[in-house]
C-alpha positions in Angstrom: 0.0 0.0 0.0 1.4 3.4 -1.1 2.2 5.7 1.8 0.1 8.8 1.0 2.2 10.9 3.3 5.4 9.9 1.5 3.8 10.7 -1.9 2.6 14.1 -0.7 6.0 14.9 0.7 7.7 14.0 -2.6 5.2 16.2 -4.6 5.8 19.1 -2.2 9.5 18.6 -2.5 9.4 18.6 -6.3 7.2 21.7 -6.3 9.6 23.4 -3.9 12.6 22.6 -6.1 10.9 23.9 -9.2 9.8 27.0 -7.3 13.3 27.6 -6.1 14.8 27.1 -9.6 12.2 29.5 -11.1 13.0 32.0 -8.4 16.7 31.7 -9.0 16.2 32.1 -12.7 13.8 35.0 -12.3 16.1 36.9 -10.0 19.2 36.1 -12.0 21.0 33.8 -9.6 21.2 31.0 -12.2 21.8 33.3 -15.1 25.1 32.8 -16.8 26.3 36.1 -18.3 28.6 36.3 -21.3 30.1 39.5 -22.6 30.1 39.5 -26.4 33.0 40.6 -28.4 32.1 43.8 -30.3 34.2 44.9 -33.1 34.2 48.5 -34.4 31.6 49.8 -36.8 32.6 49.2 -40.4 31.2 51.0 -43.5 29.5 48.5 -45.9 28.3 51.0 -48.5 25.4 53.3 -49.1 25.8 55.1 -45.8 25.4 51.9 -43.9 27.6 50.9 -40.9 27.7 47.4 -39.4 29.1 45.8 -36.2 29.2 42.1 -35.5 28.3 40.6 -32.1 30.6 37.6 -31.5 30.5 35.0 -28.7 33.5 33.4 -27.0 33.4 30.5 -29.4 33.9 32.9 -32.3 30.4 32.6 -33.6 28.5 35.6 -34.8 25.2 35.7 -32.9 24.0 39.0 -34.1 24.6 42.2 -36.1 23.8 45.9 -35.6 23.3 48.1 -38.7 23.1 51.9 -38.7 22.1 53.9 -41.8 21.9 57.7 -42.0 20.7 58.9 -45.3 21.1 62.6 -45.8 19.7 62.3 -49.4 16.3 60.9 -48.3 15.3 63.8 -46.1 11.8 64.1 -44.6 11.4 67.9 -44.6 14.5 69.2 -42.8 15.3 65.9 -41.1 17.4 63.0 -42.2 16.2 59.4 -41.5 18.4 57.2 -39.3 17.6 53.5 -39.3 19.0 51.2 -36.5 18.5 47.5 -37.3 19.3 44.6 -34.9 19.5 41.0 -36.2 20.3 37.8 -34.3 20.5 34.1 -35.1 17.6 31.7 -34.6 18.6 30.4 -31.1 19.1 33.9 -29.7 16.5 36.6 -28.9 16.8 40.2 -28.0 15.5 41.0 -24.6 16.3 44.7 -23.8 18.3 47.6 -25.1 19.4 51.1 -24.2 20.3 53.4 -27.1 21.7 57.0 -26.8 22.0 59.3 -29.8 23.6 62.7 -29.0 26.1 65.4 -30.1 29.4 66.3 -28.5 29.1 70.0 -28.2 25.7 70.9 -29.7 22.3 69.4 -29.4 21.2 66.7 -31.8 17.4 66.6 -32.1 16.1 63.1 -32.8 12.5 62.0 -33.3 11.3 58.4 -33.1 8.9 57.0 -35.6 6.4 54.6 -34.1 7.6 51.0 -34.8 5.6 48.9 -37.3 5.3 46.2 -34.7 4.2 46.3 -31.0 6.9 47.1 -28.5 5.7 46.0 -25.0 7.4 48.7 -23.0 9.7 51.6 -23.9 10.7 55.1 -22.9 12.0 57.8 -25.1 13.4 60.9 -23.5 16.1 63.6 -23.7 19.5 63.2 -22.1 20.2 65.1 -18.9 22.7 67.4 -20.7 20.2 68.1 -23.4 22.5 67.0 -26.2 20.5 64.0 -27.4 17.9 61.4 -26.7 17.7 58.0 -24.9 15.6 55.0 -26.0 15.1 52.2 -23.5 13.1 49.1 -24.4 12.3 46.2 -21.9 10.9 42.7 -22.4 11.3 42.8 -26.2 11.5 39.0 -26.5 12.2 39.3 -30.2 12.3 35.9 -31.9 15.6 34.7 -33.3 16.1 35.2 -37.0 14.0 38.4 -37.0 15.2 41.9 -37.5 14.3 44.8 -35.1 14.1 48.2 -36.8 14.0 51.5 -35.1 13.7 54.6 -37.3 14.6 58.1 -36.2 14.6 61.5 -37.8 17.7 63.5 -37.1 17.7 67.3 -37.3 21.1 68.9 -36.8 23.6 71.0 -38.6 26.0 71.9 -35.8 27.7 68.6 -35.2 30.1 66.7 -37.4 29.6 63.3 -35.8 26.7 61.5 -34.1 27.5 59.8 -30.8 26.0 56.3 -30.9 26.0 54.3 -27.7 24.1 51.0 -27.5 23.7 48.5 -24.6 21.9 45.4 -25.5 20.9 42.1 -23.7 20.1 38.9 -25.5 19.0 35.4 -24.3 20.4 32.1 -25.6 17.4 29.9 -26.1 17.1 26.3 -24.9 20.1 26.7 -22.6 20.5 25.7 -18.9 21.5 27.6 -16.9 19.9 30.5 -18.7 22.6 32.3 -20.7 22.4 36.0 -21.0 24.5 37.7 -23.7 25.4 41.3 -23.2 27.0 43.7 -25.6 28.0 47.4 -25.4 29.1 49.6 -28.3 30.2 53.2 -28.3 31.0 54.9 -31.6 31.0 58.2 -33.4 29.4 58.1 -36.8 29.8 60.8 -39.5 26.9 63.3 -39.6 26.4 65.6 -42.5 30.1 66.0 -43.2 29.4 67.3 -46.6 28.0 70.5 -45.1 30.8 71.2 -42.7 32.9 74.4 -42.8 34.5 75.0 -39.4 36.9 77.5 -37.9 40.4 76.0 -38.3 41.4 77.5 -34.9 38.8 76.2 -32.5 36.4 74.1 -34.6 33.5 76.5 -34.2 30.6 76.2 -36.8 29.8 79.9 -36.5 31.7 81.0 -39.6 30.9 83.7 -42.2 32.0 84.8 -45.6 30.8 88.0 -47.5 28.3 86.3 -49.8 27.6 88.3 -53.0 31.1 89.9 -53.1 34.4 88.9 -54.7 35.6 87.6 -51.4 32.8 85.0 -51.2 34.1 81.5 -50.4 37.6 82.9 -49.9 37.7 85.5 -47.1 36.5 83.7 -44.0 35.9 84.8 -40.4 35.0 83.0 -37.3 32.1 84.9 -35.6 32.9 83.2 -32.3 36.6 83.8 -31.8 37.3 86.4 -34.5 39.9 84.2 -36.3 40.4 85.1 -40.0 41.6 82.8 -42.8 41.8 82.6 -46.6 40.6 79.5 -48.3 38.4 78.4 -51.2 36.4 75.3 -50.4 35.2 72.8 -53.1 32.1 74.0 -54.7 30.0 71.0 -53.5 31.2 71.6 -49.9 30.5 75.3 -50.1 27.0 74.8 -51.7 26.1 72.2 -49.0 27.2 74.6 -46.3 25.0 77.4 -47.7 21.9 75.3 -48.2 22.0 73.2 -45.0 19.1 73.5 -42.7 19.9 75.5 -39.5 18.4 74.7 -36.1 16.6 77.8 -34.7 18.9 77.9 -31.7 21.9 78.0 -34.0 20.2 80.7 -36.0 19.7 82.8 -32.8 23.4 82.6 -31.8 24.6 82.9 -35.4 22.6 86.1 -35.9 23.8 87.8 -32.7 27.5 86.8 -33.3 27.2 88.3 -36.8 25.8 91.5 -35.4 28.6 91.6 -32.8 31.5 90.8 -35.1 30.5 92.2 -38.5 28.0 94.9 -37.7 29.9 95.9 -34.6 26.7 96.2 -32.4 27.4 96.1 -28.7 25.5 92.9 -27.9 26.5 90.3 -25.3 28.0 86.9 -26.2 24.9 84.7 -26.9 26.9 81.5 -26.1 27.3 82.7 -22.4 23.7 83.6 -21.9 21.0 81.5 -20.1 18.2 81.4 -22.7 14.5 80.7 -22.3 12.3 80.0 -25.2 8.6 80.4 -26.0 7.0 78.7 -29.0 4.9 81.3 -30.9 1.5 80.5 -32.5 1.8 80.5 -36.3 -0.1 79.0 -39.2 0.4 75.3 -40.0 3.6 74.7 -41.9 5.6 77.3 -40.1 7.7 77.3 -36.9 8.3 80.4 -34.7 10.4 80.8 -31.6 10.9 83.7 -29.2 14.2 83.5 -27.2 14.8 85.6 -24.1 18.0 86.3 -22.1 18.6 89.3 -19.9 17.4 92.3 -22.0 17.8 90.4 -25.3 14.9 89.0 -27.4 15.4 87.1 -30.6 12.5 86.0 -32.8 13.1 83.2 -35.4 10.4 82.2 -37.8 10.6 79.9 -40.9 8.6 77.6 -43.1 9.3 73.9 -42.6 10.1 71.4 -45.4 11.8 73.8 -47.8 15.0 71.6 -48.0 17.7 74.1 -48.9 15.5 77.1 -49.5 14.7 77.9 -45.9 14.2 81.7 -45.3 14.6 82.6 -41.6 12.7 85.8 -40.6 14.5 87.4 -37.7 14.0 90.2 -35.2 16.5 91.2 -32.5 15.5 93.5 -29.6 17.8 94.9 -27.0 15.5 96.2 -24.3 12.8 98.2 -26.0 14.8 98.9 -29.1 14.7 96.7 -32.3 18.4 96.6 -33.2 18.0 94.4 -36.3 15.2 93.0 -38.4 15.6 91.0 -41.6 16.0 87.6 -43.2 18.7 84.9 -43.3 18.8 83.0 -46.5 21.6 80.6 -47.5 24.0 82.2 -44.9 23.4 85.7 -46.1 21.9 88.3 -43.8 19.4 90.6 -45.6 18.3 93.6 -43.5 14.7 94.6 -43.8 14.1 97.8 -45.8 11.0 99.8 -46.6 11.0 98.6 -50.2 7.4 99.1 -51.0 7.6 98.9 -54.8 6.4 101.9 -56.8 6.3 100.0 -60.2 3.1 98.1 -59.5 -0.1 98.2 -61.5 -3.3 97.1 -60.0 -6.3 96.0 -62.1 -9.8 95.0 -61.0 -11.6 94.1 -64.2 -9.0 93.7 -67.0 -8.0 90.2 -66.0 -11.6 88.8 -66.1 -11.5 85.5 -68.0 -7.8 85.8 -68.5 -5.8 85.3 -65.3 -7.1 82.6 -63.0 -6.0 82.5 -59.3 -2.2 82.1 -59.1 1.3 83.5 -59.9 2.4 84.1 -63.4 5.8 85.0 -64.9 5.8 87.5 -67.8 8.7 88.0 -70.2 8.4 91.0 -72.6 10.7 93.3 -74.5 10.0 96.3 -72.3 8.1 97.3 -69.2 4.5 96.0 -69.7 3.2 98.6 -67.2 4.0 101.4 -69.5 2.4 99.6 -72.4 -0.8 98.9 -70.5 -1.1 102.5 -69.2 -0.7 103.7 -72.8 -3.3 101.2 -74.0 -0.7 99.7 -76.3 -1.1 96.3 -74.6 -4.2 94.5 -73.3 -4.3 92.1 -70.3 -5.5 89.4 -72.6 -2.4 89.9 -74.8 -0.2 90.1 -71.7 -1.3 86.5 -70.9 0.4 85.4 -74.1 3.8 86.4 -72.7 3.6 84.0 -69.7 6.6 81.7 -69.4 8.8 79.6 -67.1 12.0 80.3 -69.0 13.2 83.7 -70.1 16.5 85.2 -71.1 18.8 88.0 -69.9 17.4 90.3 -72.6 13.8 89.8 -71.4 11.9 92.3 -69.2 10.6 90.1 -66.3 7.4 90.8 -64.5 5.2 89.0 -62.1 1.4 88.8 -62.1 -0.4 87.9 -58.9 -4.1 87.2 -59.5 -6.8 86.5 -56.9 -9.1 85.0 -59.4 -12.7 86.0 -60.2 -15.3 87.1 -57.6 -19.0 87.7 -58.2 -18.9 91.2 -56.5 -16.5 93.9 -55.7 -14.9 94.5 -52.3 -12.0 92.1 -52.8 -8.6 93.8 -53.0 -4.9 93.0 -53.3 -2.0 95.1 -52.0 1.7 94.4 -52.6 3.5 95.4 -49.4 7.1 94.5 -50.2 9.3 92.9 -52.8 12.7 91.5 -51.8 15.4 89.7 -53.8 17.3 87.1 -51.7 20.4 86.0 -53.5 21.0 82.2 -53.5 20.5 79.0 -55.4 17.7 79.6 -56.4 17.4 83.3 -56.0 14.1 84.0 -54.2 11.8 86.9 -55.2 10.0 87.3 -51.8 6.7 89.2 -52.0 4.6 90.2 -49.0 0.9 90.7 -50.1 -2.3 91.6 -48.4 -5.7 90.2 -49.5 -8.8 91.9 -48.1 -12.3 90.4 -48.3 -15.6 92.2 -47.5 -17.2 91.2 -44.2 -20.9 90.7 -43.5 -22.9 93.8 -44.1 -20.2 95.6 -46.1 -21.6 97.3 -49.2 -19.9 96.1 -52.4 -20.4 96.7 -56.2 -22.5 94.1 -58.0 -20.1 93.2 -60.7 -17.6 90.4 -61.4 -14.1 91.4 -60.4 -10.6 89.9 -60.7 -8.2 91.7 -58.3 -4.8 91.5 -60.0 -1.3 93.0 -59.5 1.4 93.4 -62.0 4.9 93.8 -60.5 7.8 94.7 -62.9 11.3 93.5 -62.0 13.3 94.3 -65.1 16.2 92.4 -66.7 17.5 89.6 -64.4 20.8 87.8 -64.4 20.8 84.2 -65.6 20.0 81.5 -63.1 17.2 79.7 -61.2 14.5 81.8 -59.5 11.7 81.0 -57.1 8.8 83.5 -56.5 7.4 83.2 -53.0 4.2 85.2 -52.4 3.4 85.4 -48.7 -0.3 86.2 -48.5 -1.9 87.7 -45.3 -5.7 87.6 -45.6 -8.0 90.1 -43.8 -11.7 90.6 -43.4 -13.0 94.1 -43.6 -15.8 95.3 -41.3 -16.9 98.5 -39.6 -17.6 99.4 -36.0 -20.6 101.5 -34.8 -18.8 104.7 -35.5 -18.1 103.7 -39.1 -14.4 103.1 -38.6 -12.9 100.2 -40.6 -11.8 97.0 -38.8 -9.4 94.5 -40.3 -9.5 91.0 -38.9 -6.5 88.8 -39.8 -7.7 85.4 -41.0 -4.4 83.6 -41.8 -1.4 83.3 -44.0 -0.7 81.2 -47.0 2.2 80.9 -49.5 2.1 80.8 -53.2 5.2 79.8 -55.2 6.3 79.7 -58.8 9.8 78.8 -60.1 11.3 80.1 -63.4 14.6 80.2 -65.1 16.6 82.9 -66.9 18.9 81.7 -69.6 21.9 83.6 -71.1 
């Protein structure tokens, strides 16, 4: 007869042993940890870097790939892909990844993974120079590839600091074998756009763009060092067209005003800045930086990829000390350049110019011909083109399109020429619509403006029409009230041949 007490004791003993083994495994007391051999990152082509994870037996148990593609930008950000692959009997358990700069912040944004990640945190580093991604309990199956995609936005660092700590499990092993690997590397970051001060490595460098000393006579705006050098055309072009982080633009502008314009402003690199994000229409970014008595406003459109125009305003106390635009490393001060050579038309463009921007190339100034009735608006439409020549007289037509009544107006506020590749013709325009109860004429209208530019040098051009729209109404005393509705941008590119 079986002794029930003995059987019960054996069962309890077996359960106790399994419970103890599980506890030891769970709390790591029966884990066997092996540090993997990690070789340095090696370029494998196409901007891809790879590192092998090798165990003590010389077997490659995993690979880590990093690819930074500056050619496949998403707006002003370059995609960075981190891929982790391991063999079938190994799975990834957890990882900790740090992406950061050495001296300047590197902004990184994580795209949501295509697969479910059980638990992860994504935050900024304590020094503010980068980001940290921590993932726990991945349990990625062997043979699969984990992909993490980031968008990197930076222009002030030459190299990206890449630090990865990763834990893997060897499946079907007893005791449980944990494989750990750590890698710490610096990967090239936008090296094609780097022109640095040869004395201290500062990125705050300047050359007098538009003069004979362009790309030859250089000055460091940070330390004042001066050097003579002509950089390769592709390097110089990349430097000019690179996207600039708004914080960099802030410091770059003040350093320029200190060193070149000789304004008595404090060193921006020694100030403790605070920042407020301004409310702007979709598609734009605006920041207001404050330190002591200084205020710097930076505003720009996103996604222009080399054509970014930064609108700037610098205040010292209650005084505006500089206002203008930074485009392809050239500072363009604001001027009251309300054009006088503009012709407005309300009815002549009916059935001719639809809503939009048109480039006109004629032999002489079309405004003179229209005012003398030697040219009609219908005939003017026949001179529209996207490719003119140096001998052509270039003009721009901005049309609001047709409306069933009057009361719709157009006003050109400024026209600026920003030298670059392409050269930007920057127009500021106001559209006004009649509000409820405003008396208007009962006739079809087509508010149109003709702006004459004259003969232009050969090259690529981009017309940017920045439209501010208002609604007109009147108060009880009959005074006009203009309510701002929003801003939109119209563009049109054209070319001038020899």
